[in-house]
Each structure stands twice: as structure tokens, then as C-alpha cells.
PyMOL Python script that loads the backbone (N, CA, C, O; Angstrom):
from pymol import cmd

cmd.read_pdbstr("""\
ATOM      1  N   MET A   1     140.504  98.461 107.784  1.00  0.00           N
ATOM      2  CA  MET A   1     139.735  97.282 108.088  1.00  0.00           C
ATOM      3  C   MET A   1     140.486  96.052 107.606  1.00  0.00           C
ATOM      4  O   MET A   1     140.972  96.013 106.475  1.00  0.00           O
ATOM      5  N   SER A   2     140.573  95.067 108.454  1.00  0.00           N
ATOM      6  CA  SER A   2     141.296  93.860 108.057  1.00  0.00           C
ATOM      7  C   SER A   2     140.399  92.951 107.229  1.00  0.00           C
ATOM      8  O   SER A   2     139.183  93.132 107.171  1.00  0.00           O
ATOM      9  N   ASP A   3     141.029  91.971 106.593  1.00  0.00           N
ATOM     10  CA  ASP A   3     140.271  91.027 105.771  1.00  0.00           C
ATOM     11  C   ASP A   3     139.315  90.193 106.617  1.00  0.00           C
ATOM     12  O   ASP A   3     138.225  89.850 106.160  1.00  0.00           O
ATOM     13  N   ALA A   4     139.710  89.866 107.835  1.00  0.00           N
ATOM     14  CA  ALA A   4     138.853  89.053 108.705  1.00  0.00           C
ATOM     15  C   ALA A   4     137.577  89.806 109.063  1.00  0.00           C
ATOM     16  O   ALA A   4     136.496  89.218 109.086  1.00  0.00           O
ATOM     17  N   THR A   5     137.695  91.099 109.342  1.00  0.00           N
ATOM     18  CA  THR A   5     136.522  91.904 109.671  1.00  0.00           C
ATOM     19  C   THR A   5     135.587  92.013 108.479  1.00  0.00           C
ATOM     20  O   THR A   5     134.370  91.919 108.638  1.00  0.00           O
ATOM     21  N   GLU A   6     136.134  92.210 107.292  1.00  0.00           N
ATOM     22  CA  GLU A   6     135.310  92.303 106.091  1.00  0.00           C
ATOM     23  C   GLU A   6     134.578  90.994 105.831  1.00  0.00           C
ATOM     24  O   GLU A   6     133.430  91.006 105.386  1.00  0.00           O
ATOM     25  N   THR A   7     135.223  89.876 106.101  1.00  0.00           N
ATOM     26  CA  THR A   7     134.591  88.571 105.902  1.00  0.00           C
ATOM     27  C   THR A   7     133.428  88.392 106.866  1.00  0.00           C
ATOM     28  O   THR A   7     132.379  87.878 106.479  1.00  0.00           O
ATOM     29  N   VAL A   8     133.599  88.808 108.108  1.00  0.00           N
ATOM     30  CA  VAL A   8     132.532  88.681 109.097  1.00  0.00           C
ATOM     31  C   VAL A   8     131.348  89.552 108.708  1.00  0.00           C
ATOM     32  O   VAL A   8     130.205  89.108 108.807  1.00  0.00           O
ATOM     33  N   ILE A   9     131.591  90.770 108.272  1.00  0.00           N
ATOM     34  CA  ILE A   9     130.510  91.667 107.859  1.00  0.00           C
ATOM     35  C   ILE A   9     129.769  91.082 106.670  1.00  0.00           C
ATOM     36  O   ILE A   9     128.539  91.126 106.630  1.00  0.00           O
ATOM     37  N   ALA A  10     130.481  90.544 105.717  1.00  0.00           N
ATOM     38  CA  ALA A  10     129.843  89.958 104.539  1.00  0.00           C
ATOM     39  C   ALA A  10     129.040  88.724 104.915  1.00  0.00           C
ATOM     40  O   ALA A  10     128.013  88.447 104.296  1.00  0.00           O
ATOM     41  N   ALA A  11     129.488  87.977 105.919  1.00  0.00           N
ATOM     42  CA  ALA A  11     128.785  86.760 106.311  1.00  0.00           C
ATOM     43  C   ALA A  11     127.506  87.070 107.079  1.00  0.00           C
ATOM     44  O   ALA A  11     126.579  86.260 107.066  1.00  0.00           O
ATOM     45  N   GLU A  12     127.429  88.213 107.742  1.00  0.00           N
ATOM     46  CA  GLU A  12     126.253  88.560 108.532  1.00  0.00           C
ATOM     47  C   GLU A  12     125.036  88.852 107.669  1.00  0.00           C
ATOM     48  O   GLU A  12     123.921  88.507 108.060  1.00  0.00           O
ATOM     49  N   ALA A  13     125.207  89.464 106.534  1.00  0.00           N
ATOM     50  CA  ALA A  13     124.078  89.876 105.706  1.00  0.00           C
ATOM     51  C   ALA A  13     124.142  89.192 104.347  1.00  0.00           C
ATOM     52  O   ALA A  13     124.799  89.688 103.431  1.00  0.00           O
ATOM     53  N   PRO A  14     123.464  88.057 104.211  1.00  0.00           N
ATOM     54  CA  PRO A  14     123.447  87.398 102.903  1.00  0.00           C
ATOM     55  C   PRO A  14     122.661  88.236 101.901  1.00  0.00           C
ATOM     56  O   PRO A  14     121.853  89.073 102.304  1.00  0.00           O
ATOM     57  N   PRO A  15     122.879  88.032 100.618  1.00  0.00           N
ATOM     58  CA  PRO A  15     122.175  88.832  99.618  1.00  0.00           C
ATOM     59  C   PRO A  15     120.668  88.597  99.666  1.00  0.00           C
ATOM     60  O   PRO A  15     120.204  87.545 100.106  1.00  0.00           O
ATOM     61  N   ALA A  16     119.917  89.586  99.209  1.00  0.00           N
ATOM     62  CA  ALA A  16     118.456  89.493  99.210  1.00  0.00           C
ATOM     63  C   ALA A  16     117.995  88.384  98.281  1.00  0.00           C
ATOM     64  O   ALA A  16     118.631  88.107  97.265  1.00  0.00           O
ATOM     65  N   LYS A  17     116.888  87.755  98.634  1.00  0.00           N
ATOM     66  CA  LYS A  17     116.344  86.670  97.833  1.00  0.00           C
ATOM     67  C   LYS A  17     115.471  87.238  96.720  1.00  0.00           C
ATOM     68  O   LYS A  17     115.060  88.397  96.762  1.00  0.00           O
ATOM     69  N   LYS A  18     115.196  86.398  95.723  1.00  0.00           N
ATOM     70  CA  LYS A  18     114.312  86.818  94.641  1.00  0.00           C
ATOM     71  C   LYS A  18     112.907  87.090  95.156  1.00  0.00           C
ATOM     72  O   LYS A  18     112.207  87.954  94.628  1.00  0.00           O
ATOM     73  N   THR A  19     112.491  86.359  96.181  1.00  0.00           N
ATOM     74  CA  THR A  19     111.150  86.578  96.710  1.00  0.00           C
ATOM     75  C   THR A  19     111.016  87.966  97.316  1.00  0.00           C
ATOM     76  O   THR A  19     109.938  88.557  97.275  1.00  0.00           O
ATOM     77  N   ASP A  20     112.112  88.499  97.886  1.00  0.00           N
ATOM     78  CA  ASP A  20     112.078  89.848  98.433  1.00  0.00           C
ATOM     79  C   ASP A  20     111.875  90.871  97.329  1.00  0.00           C
ATOM     80  O   ASP A  20     111.146  91.847  97.508  1.00  0.00           O
ATOM     81  N   VAL A  21     112.516  90.652  96.192  1.00  0.00           N
ATOM     82  CA  VAL A  21     112.361  91.566  95.062  1.00  0.00           C
ATOM     83  C   VAL A  21     110.933  91.494  94.530  1.00  0.00           C
ATOM     84  O   VAL A  21     110.337  92.519  94.199  1.00  0.00           O
ATOM     85  N   LYS A  22     110.387  90.288  94.449  1.00  0.00           N
ATOM     86  CA  LYS A  22     109.002  90.134  93.990  1.00  0.00           C
ATOM     87  C   LYS A  22     108.037  90.809  94.958  1.00  0.00           C
ATOM     88  O   LYS A  22     107.064  91.436  94.539  1.00  0.00           O
ATOM     89  N   LEU A  23     108.310  90.678  96.251  1.00  0.00           N
ATOM     90  CA  LEU A  23     107.458  91.313  97.248  1.00  0.00           C
ATOM     91  C   LEU A  23     107.485  92.825  97.094  1.00  0.00           C
ATOM     92  O   LEU A  23     106.444  93.476  97.187  1.00  0.00           O
ATOM     93  N   LEU A  24     108.663  93.389  96.861  1.00  0.00           N
ATOM     94  CA  LEU A  24     108.757  94.832  96.665  1.00  0.00           C
ATOM     95  C   LEU A  24     108.062  95.272  95.385  1.00  0.00           C
ATOM     96  O   LEU A  24     107.475  96.354  95.343  1.00  0.00           O
ATOM     97  N   ARG A  25     108.117  94.451  94.340  1.00  0.00           N
ATOM     98  CA  ARG A  25     107.411  94.785  93.099  1.00  0.00           C
ATOM     99  C   ARG A  25     105.905  94.795  93.323  1.00  0.00           C
ATOM    100  O   ARG A  25     105.212  95.693  92.843  1.00  0.00           O
ATOM    101  N   TRP A  26     105.392  93.803  94.049  1.00  0.00           N
ATOM    102  CA  TRP A  26     103.966  93.767  94.353  1.00  0.00           C
ATOM    103  C   TRP A  26     103.576  94.965  95.212  1.00  0.00           C
ATOM    104  O   TRP A  26     102.515  95.557  95.015  1.00  0.00           O
ATOM    105  N   THR A  27     104.425  95.316  96.152  1.00  0.00           N
ATOM    106  CA  THR A  27     104.162  96.470  97.001  1.00  0.00           C
ATOM    107  C   THR A  27     104.054  97.736  96.168  1.00  0.00           C
ATOM    108  O   THR A  27     103.109  98.510  96.324  1.00  0.00           O
ATOM    109  N   ALA A  28     105.020  97.946  95.285  1.00  0.00           N
ATOM    110  CA  ALA A  28     105.001  99.132  94.428  1.00  0.00           C
ATOM    111  C   ALA A  28     103.782  99.126  93.514  1.00  0.00           C
ATOM    112  O   ALA A  28     103.142 100.160  93.324  1.00  0.00           O
ATOM    113  N   PHE A  29     103.459  97.963  92.947  1.00  0.00           N
ATOM    114  CA  PHE A  29     102.301  97.851  92.056  1.00  0.00           C
ATOM    115  C   PHE A  29     101.014  98.215  92.789  1.00  0.00           C
ATOM    116  O   PHE A  29     100.209  98.997  92.283  1.00  0.00           O
ATOM    117  N   LEU A  30     100.817  97.652  93.977  1.00  0.00           N
ATOM    118  CA  LEU A  30      99.596  97.938  94.733  1.00  0.00           C
ATOM    119  C   LEU A  30      99.507  99.403  95.136  1.00  0.00           C
ATOM    120  O   LEU A  30      98.431  99.998  95.081  1.00  0.00           O
ATOM    121  N   LEU A  31     100.624  99.983  95.539  1.00  0.00           N
ATOM    122  CA  LEU A  31     100.611 101.393  95.922  1.00  0.00           C
ATOM    123  C   LEU A  31     100.315 102.297  94.731  1.00  0.00           C
ATOM    124  O   LEU A  31      99.556 103.257  94.861  1.00  0.00           O
ATOM    125  N   ILE A  32     100.899 102.007  93.584  1.00  0.00           N
ATOM    126  CA  ILE A  32     100.656 102.827  92.395  1.00  0.00           C
ATOM    127  C   ILE A  32      99.206 102.705  91.943  1.00  0.00           C
ATOM    128  O   ILE A  32      98.567 103.711  91.636  1.00  0.00           O
ATOM    129  N   ILE A  33      98.681 101.482  91.901  1.00  0.00           N
ATOM    130  CA  ILE A  33      97.277 101.285  91.514  1.00  0.00           C
ATOM    131  C   ILE A  33      96.349 101.999  92.501  1.00  0.00           C
ATOM    132  O   ILE A  33      95.413 102.688  92.095  1.00  0.00           O
ATOM    133  N   GLY A  34      96.611 101.831  93.776  1.00  0.00           N
ATOM    134  CA  GLY A  34      95.779 102.479  94.791  1.00  0.00           C
ATOM    135  C   GLY A  34      95.817 103.991  94.693  1.00  0.00           C
ATOM    136  O   GLY A  34      94.776 104.644  94.766  1.00  0.00           O
ATOM    137  N   LEU A  35      97.006 104.555  94.528  1.00  0.00           N
ATOM    138  CA  LEU A  35      97.117 106.011  94.413  1.00  0.00           C
ATOM    139  C   LEU A  35      96.481 106.527  93.131  1.00  0.00           C
ATOM    140  O   LEU A  35      95.878 107.600  93.131  1.00  0.00           O
ATOM    141  N   ALA A  36      96.606 105.780  92.042  1.00  0.00           N
ATOM    142  CA  ALA A  36      95.973 106.194  90.783  1.00  0.00           C
ATOM    143  C   ALA A  36      94.451 106.198  90.925  1.00  0.00           C
ATOM    144  O   ALA A  36      93.789 107.140  90.492  1.00  0.00           O
ATOM    145  N   LEU A  37      93.901 105.153  91.527  1.00  0.00           N
ATOM    146  CA  LEU A  37      92.453 105.110  91.736  1.00  0.00           C
ATOM    147  C   LEU A  37      91.989 106.229  92.666  1.00  0.00           C
ATOM    148  O   LEU A  37      90.939 106.831  92.439  1.00  0.00           O
ATOM    149  N   GLU A  38      92.757 106.503  93.696  1.00  0.00           N
ATOM    150  CA  GLU A  38      92.409 107.592  94.605  1.00  0.00           C
ATOM    151  C   GLU A  38      92.440 108.939  93.881  1.00  0.00           C
ATOM    152  O   GLU A  38      91.554 109.770  94.079  1.00  0.00           O
ATOM    153  N   ALA A  39      93.450 109.155  93.050  1.00  0.00           N
ATOM    154  CA  ALA A  39      93.556 110.423  92.316  1.00  0.00           C
ATOM    155  C   ALA A  39      92.399 110.592  91.335  1.00  0.00           C
ATOM    156  O   ALA A  39      91.840 111.682  91.214  1.00  0.00           O
ATOM    157  N   ILE A  40      92.044 109.526  90.641  1.00  0.00           N
ATOM    158  CA  ILE A  40      90.921 109.590  89.699  1.00  0.00           C
ATOM    159  C   ILE A  40      89.620 109.854  90.451  1.00  0.00           C
ATOM    160  O   ILE A  40      88.798 110.659  90.012  1.00  0.00           O
ATOM    161  N   ALA A  41      89.433 109.181  91.573  1.00  0.00           N
ATOM    162  CA  ALA A  41      88.205 109.357  92.347  1.00  0.00           C
ATOM    163  C   ALA A  41      88.095 110.766  92.914  1.00  0.00           C
ATOM    164  O   ALA A  41      87.005 111.337  92.938  1.00  0.00           O
ATOM    165  N   VAL A  42      89.193 111.325  93.365  1.00  0.00           N
ATOM    166  CA  VAL A  42      89.168 112.681  93.914  1.00  0.00           C
ATOM    167  C   VAL A  42      88.965 113.709  92.805  1.00  0.00           C
ATOM    168  O   VAL A  42      88.280 114.711  93.007  1.00  0.00           O
ATOM    169  N   ALA A  43      89.552 113.469  91.640  1.00  0.00           N
ATOM    170  CA  ALA A  43      89.418 114.414  90.528  1.00  0.00           C
ATOM    171  C   ALA A  43      88.000 114.439  89.969  1.00  0.00           C
ATOM    172  O   ALA A  43      87.537 115.482  89.508  1.00  0.00           O
ATOM    173  N   ALA A  44      87.305 113.304  90.004  1.00  0.00           N
ATOM    174  CA  ALA A  44      85.965 113.233  89.421  1.00  0.00           C
ATOM    175  C   ALA A  44      84.918 113.914  90.313  1.00  0.00           C
ATOM    176  O   ALA A  44      83.987 114.535  89.798  1.00  0.00           O
ATOM    177  N   LEU A  45      85.053 113.809  91.613  1.00  0.00           N
ATOM    178  CA  LEU A  45      84.153 114.433  92.583  1.00  0.00           C
ATOM    179  C   LEU A  45      82.674 114.176  92.303  1.00  0.00           C
ATOM    180  O   LEU A  45      81.893 115.113  92.137  1.00  0.00           O
ATOM    181  N   SER A  46      82.304 112.919  92.254  1.00  0.00           N
ATOM    182  CA  SER A  46      80.889 112.557  92.160  1.00  0.00           C
ATOM    183  C   SER A  46      80.610 111.490  93.219  1.00  0.00           C
ATOM    184  O   SER A  46      81.532 110.816  93.678  1.00  0.00           O
ATOM    185  N   PRO A  47      79.356 111.338  93.603  1.00  0.00           N
ATOM    186  CA  PRO A  47      79.049 110.352  94.649  1.00  0.00           C
ATOM    187  C   PRO A  47      79.429 108.916  94.280  1.00  0.00           C
ATOM    188  O   PRO A  47      79.746 108.115  95.159  1.00  0.00           O
ATOM    189  N   THR A  48      79.399 108.591  92.994  1.00  0.00           N
ATOM    190  CA  THR A  48      79.723 107.215  92.608  1.00  0.00           C
ATOM    191  C   THR A  48      81.219 106.918  92.687  1.00  0.00           C
ATOM    192  O   THR A  48      81.610 105.751  92.687  1.00  0.00           O
ATOM    193  N   THR A  49      82.046 107.930  92.754  1.00  0.00           N
ATOM    194  CA  THR A  49      83.487 107.679  92.858  1.00  0.00           C
ATOM    195  C   THR A  49      83.897 107.256  94.266  1.00  0.00           C
ATOM    196  O   THR A  49      85.037 106.849  94.489  1.00  0.00           O
ATOM    197  N   PHE A  50      82.962 107.353  95.219  1.00  0.00           N
ATOM    198  CA  PHE A  50      83.278 106.905  96.572  1.00  0.00           C
ATOM    199  C   PHE A  50      83.555 105.403  96.611  1.00  0.00           C
ATOM    200  O   PHE A  50      84.401 104.946  97.380  1.00  0.00           O
ATOM    201  N   VAL A  51      82.846 104.639  95.787  1.00  0.00           N
ATOM    202  CA  VAL A  51      83.007 103.179  95.788  1.00  0.00           C
ATOM    203  C   VAL A  51      84.430 102.776  95.416  1.00  0.00           C
ATOM    204  O   VAL A  51      85.058 102.042  96.178  1.00  0.00           O
ATOM    205  N   PRO A  52      84.978 103.228  94.260  1.00  0.00           N
ATOM    206  CA  PRO A  52      86.370 102.842  93.986  1.00  0.00           C
ATOM    207  C   PRO A  52      87.357 103.466  94.968  1.00  0.00           C
ATOM    208  O   PRO A  52      88.390 102.872  95.278  1.00  0.00           O
ATOM    209  N   PHE A  53      87.035 104.673  95.462  1.00  0.00           N
ATOM    210  CA  PHE A  53      87.914 105.340  96.413  1.00  0.00           C
ATOM    211  C   PHE A  53      88.021 104.530  97.702  1.00  0.00           C
ATOM    212  O   PHE A  53      89.121 104.276  98.191  1.00  0.00           O
ATOM    213  N   ALA A  54      86.875 104.126  98.249  1.00  0.00           N
ATOM    214  CA  ALA A  54      86.864 103.474  99.556  1.00  0.00           C
ATOM    215  C   ALA A  54      87.089 101.969  99.502  1.00  0.00           C
ATOM    216  O   ALA A  54      87.708 101.406 100.405  1.00  0.00           O
ATOM    217  N   PHE A  55      86.598 101.312  98.462  1.00  0.00           N
ATOM    218  CA  PHE A  55      86.620  99.853  98.456  1.00  0.00           C
ATOM    219  C   PHE A  55      87.668  99.241  97.537  1.00  0.00           C
ATOM    220  O   PHE A  55      87.884  98.030  97.582  1.00  0.00           O
ATOM    221  N   ILE A  56      88.315 100.035  96.717  1.00  0.00           N
ATOM    222  CA  ILE A  56      89.374  99.502  95.849  1.00  0.00           C
ATOM    223  C   ILE A  56      90.694 100.220  96.118  1.00  0.00           C
ATOM    224  O   ILE A  56      91.709  99.572  96.373  1.00  0.00           O
ATOM    225  N   GLY A  57      90.689 101.549  96.064  1.00  0.00           N
ATOM    226  CA  GLY A  57      91.922 102.321  96.226  1.00  0.00           C
ATOM    227  C   GLY A  57      92.527 102.219  97.616  1.00  0.00           C
ATOM    228  O   GLY A  57      93.719 101.949  97.765  1.00  0.00           O
ATOM    229  N   ALA A  58      91.705 102.436  98.630  1.00  0.00           N
ATOM    230  CA  ALA A  58      92.213 102.401 100.007  1.00  0.00           C
ATOM    231  C   ALA A  58      92.745 101.019 100.400  1.00  0.00           C
ATOM    232  O   ALA A  58      93.821 100.943 100.993  1.00  0.00           O
ATOM    233  N   PRO A  59      92.035  99.920 100.094  1.00  0.00           N
ATOM    234  CA  PRO A  59      92.614  98.605 100.418  1.00  0.00           C
ATOM    235  C   PRO A  59      93.908  98.303  99.662  1.00  0.00           C
ATOM    236  O   PRO A  59      94.797  97.647 100.205  1.00  0.00           O
ATOM    237  N   CYS A  60      94.027  98.770  98.419  1.00  0.00           N
ATOM    238  CA  CYS A  60      95.282  98.566  97.677  1.00  0.00           C
ATOM    239  C   CYS A  60      96.436  99.270  98.379  1.00  0.00           C
ATOM    240  O   CYS A  60      97.523  98.707  98.516  1.00  0.00           O
ATOM    241  N   ILE A  61      96.200 100.491  98.818  1.00  0.00           N
ATOM    242  CA  ILE A  61      97.245 101.240  99.518  1.00  0.00           C
ATOM    243  C   ILE A  61      97.576 100.567 100.851  1.00  0.00           C
ATOM    244  O   ILE A  61      98.747 100.424 101.202  1.00  0.00           O
ATOM    245  N   LEU A  62      96.556 100.160 101.584  1.00  0.00           N
ATOM    246  CA  LEU A  62      96.777  99.494 102.867  1.00  0.00           C
ATOM    247  C   LEU A  62      97.545  98.191 102.694  1.00  0.00           C
ATOM    248  O   LEU A  62      98.481  97.922 103.447  1.00  0.00           O
ATOM    249  N   LEU A  63      97.162  97.384 101.717  1.00  0.00           N
ATOM    250  CA  LEU A  63      97.859  96.122 101.470  1.00  0.00           C
ATOM    251  C   LEU A  63      99.305  96.372 101.035  1.00  0.00           C
ATOM    252  O   LEU A  63     100.210  95.646 101.446  1.00  0.00           O
ATOM    253  N   GLY A  64      99.523  97.391 100.209  1.00  0.00           N
ATOM    254  CA  GLY A  64     100.883  97.739  99.801  1.00  0.00           C
ATOM    255  C   GLY A  64     101.748  98.138 100.987  1.00  0.00           C
ATOM    256  O   GLY A  64     102.909  97.741 101.078  1.00  0.00           O
ATOM    257  N   MET A  65     101.177  98.927 101.900  1.00  0.00           N
ATOM    258  CA  MET A  65     101.932  99.338 103.085  1.00  0.00           C
ATOM    259  C   MET A  65     102.231  98.149 103.991  1.00  0.00           C
ATOM    260  O   MET A  65     103.324  98.055 104.551  1.00  0.00           O
ATOM    261  N   LEU A  66     101.273  97.243 104.138  1.00  0.00           N
ATOM    262  CA  LEU A  66     101.501  96.062 104.975  1.00  0.00           C
ATOM    263  C   LEU A  66     102.564  95.146 104.378  1.00  0.00           C
ATOM    264  O   LEU A  66     103.402  94.611 105.104  1.00  0.00           O
ATOM    265  N   LEU A  67     102.535  94.960 103.060  1.00  0.00           N
ATOM    266  CA  LEU A  67     103.564  94.139 102.413  1.00  0.00           C
ATOM    267  C   LEU A  67     104.947  94.769 102.571  1.00  0.00           C
ATOM    268  O   LEU A  67     105.934  94.062 102.772  1.00  0.00           O
ATOM    269  N   TYR A  68     105.017  96.096 102.480  1.00  0.00           N
ATOM    270  CA  TYR A  68     106.300  96.773 102.676  1.00  0.00           C
ATOM    271  C   TYR A  68     106.783  96.591 104.117  1.00  0.00           C
ATOM    272  O   TYR A  68     107.975  96.391 104.353  1.00  0.00           O
ATOM    273  N   LEU A  69     105.875  96.659 105.062  1.00  0.00           N
ATOM    274  CA  LEU A  69     106.241  96.440 106.462  1.00  0.00           C
ATOM    275  C   LEU A  69     106.775  95.027 106.669  1.00  0.00           C
ATOM    276  O   LEU A  69     107.746  94.834 107.401  1.00  0.00           O
ATOM    277  N   VAL A  70     106.150  94.041 106.034  1.00  0.00           N
ATOM    278  CA  VAL A  70     106.639  92.658 106.106  1.00  0.00           C
ATOM    279  C   VAL A  70     108.056  92.578 105.552  1.00  0.00           C
ATOM    280  O   VAL A  70     108.917  91.916 106.132  1.00  0.00           O
ATOM    281  N   HIS A  71     108.298  93.251 104.432  1.00  0.00           N
ATOM    282  CA  HIS A  71     109.634  93.247 103.830  1.00  0.00           C
ATOM    283  C   HIS A  71     110.662  93.873 104.777  1.00  0.00           C
ATOM    284  O   HIS A  71     111.757  93.336 104.943  1.00  0.00           O
ATOM    285  N   VAL A  72     110.319  94.988 105.387  1.00  0.00           N
ATOM    286  CA  VAL A  72     111.251  95.661 106.296  1.00  0.00           C
ATOM    287  C   VAL A  72     111.571  94.768 107.490  1.00  0.00           C
ATOM    288  O   VAL A  72     112.731  94.661 107.887  1.00  0.00           O
ATOM    289  N   VAL A  73     110.563  94.130 108.061  1.00  0.00           N
ATOM    290  CA  VAL A  73     110.794  93.245 109.209  1.00  0.00           C
ATOM    291  C   VAL A  73     111.678  92.070 108.806  1.00  0.00           C
ATOM    292  O   VAL A  73     112.583  91.693 109.550  1.00  0.00           O
ATOM    293  N   ARG A  74     111.422  91.485 107.629  1.00  0.00           N
ATOM    294  CA  ARG A  74     112.268  90.378 107.155  1.00  0.00           C
ATOM    295  C   ARG A  74     113.719  90.828 106.983  1.00  0.00           C
ATOM    296  O   ARG A  74     114.644  90.109 107.362  1.00  0.00           O
ATOM    297  N   GLU A  75     113.914  92.008 106.415  1.00  0.00           N
ATOM    298  CA  GLU A  75     115.279  92.510 106.218  1.00  0.00           C
ATOM    299  C   GLU A  75     115.971  92.759 107.554  1.00  0.00           C
ATOM    300  O   GLU A  75     117.154  92.454 107.705  1.00  0.00           O
ATOM    301  N   LEU A  76     115.253  93.305 108.513  1.00  0.00           N
ATOM    302  CA  LEU A  76     115.852  93.541 109.826  1.00  0.00           C
ATOM    303  C   LEU A  76     116.214  92.229 110.514  1.00  0.00           C
ATOM    304  O   LEU A  76     117.255  92.138 111.166  1.00  0.00           O
ATOM    305  N   LYS A  77     115.368  91.218 110.375  1.00  0.00           N
ATOM    306  CA  LYS A  77     115.692  89.908 110.958  1.00  0.00           C
ATOM    307  C   LYS A  77     116.859  89.262 110.228  1.00  0.00           C
ATOM    308  O   LYS A  77     117.706  88.618 110.848  1.00  0.00           O
ATOM    309  N   ARG A  78     116.904  89.433 108.902  1.00  0.00           N
ATOM    310  CA  ARG A  78     117.975  88.826 108.109  1.00  0.00           C
ATOM    311  C   ARG A  78     119.326  89.423 108.484  1.00  0.00           C
ATOM    312  O   ARG A  78     120.323  88.704 108.546  1.00  0.00           O
ATOM    313  N   THR A  79     119.368  90.711 108.732  1.00  0.00           N
ATOM    314  CA  THR A  79     120.625  91.362 109.103  1.00  0.00           C
ATOM    315  C   THR A  79     120.860  91.336 110.614  1.00  0.00           C
ATOM    316  O   THR A  79     121.822  91.916 111.117  1.00  0.00           O
ATOM    317  N   LYS A  80     119.964  90.652 111.324  1.00  0.00           N
ATOM    318  CA  LYS A  80     120.057  90.510 112.784  1.00  0.00           C
ATOM    319  C   LYS A  80     120.028  91.859 113.496  1.00  0.00           C
ATOM    320  O   LYS A  80     120.678  92.039 114.526  1.00  0.00           O
ATOM    321  N   ALA A  81     119.276  92.796 112.947  1.00  0.00           N
ATOM    322  CA  ALA A  81     119.107  94.091 113.587  1.00  0.00           C
ATOM    323  C   ALA A  81     117.835  94.122 114.427  1.00  0.00           C
ATOM    324  O   ALA A  81     117.579  95.082 115.154  1.00  0.00           O
ATOM    325  N   LEU A  82     117.047  93.065 114.318  1.00  0.00           N
ATOM    326  CA  LEU A  82     115.793  93.010 115.070  1.00  0.00           C
ATOM    327  C   LEU A  82     115.744  91.750 115.899  1.00  0.00           C
ATOM    328  O   LEU A  82     114.766  91.514 116.608  1.00  0.00           O
TER     329      LEU A  82
END
""", "prot")
cmd.dss("prot")
cmd.show_as("cartoon", "prot")
cmd.util.cbc("prot")
cmd.orient("prot")
């Protein structure tokens, strides 16, 4: 590979921003909290555990997945793959 080709490749994909790292941290945090609440709710097996299972755990997981999808789309646009 010549130096000119390496320069072009490096210019196409700038380094990730700090906001991307923060977004991934929030994504991981929401997914871990959601999965922990789901595991506790399933382990307890009582009717009252449905509330944290359905109204806290599931939205945390859904929001975490949506934030991760936003991150993936941003990365694909940044590298001009999308």
C-alpha cells in the first residue's frame, strides 16, 4: 500500500467523538439496568414483579437498543458506508 492510499483511508474515517463514547456508555448502562431488573422480576415470580418487569425493565432495554441503533447509523454515515 502506498502512502497516498493510506492517507486517503485515514481521511475518510475521522476518529470517534466523545459524544459517541458517552452514547455507548448510556446504552450499556440502560441495557444492564434493564436486564438486571428483568432478572430480578423473573426470579421473584410474584404478581407485583410485573410492574418493574413491564414498566421499568422493558423500556430500559428498548431505549438502550434504540440508542445503540442511533450510534450504529451515525458510525455508518461517518464512514460513508450508508
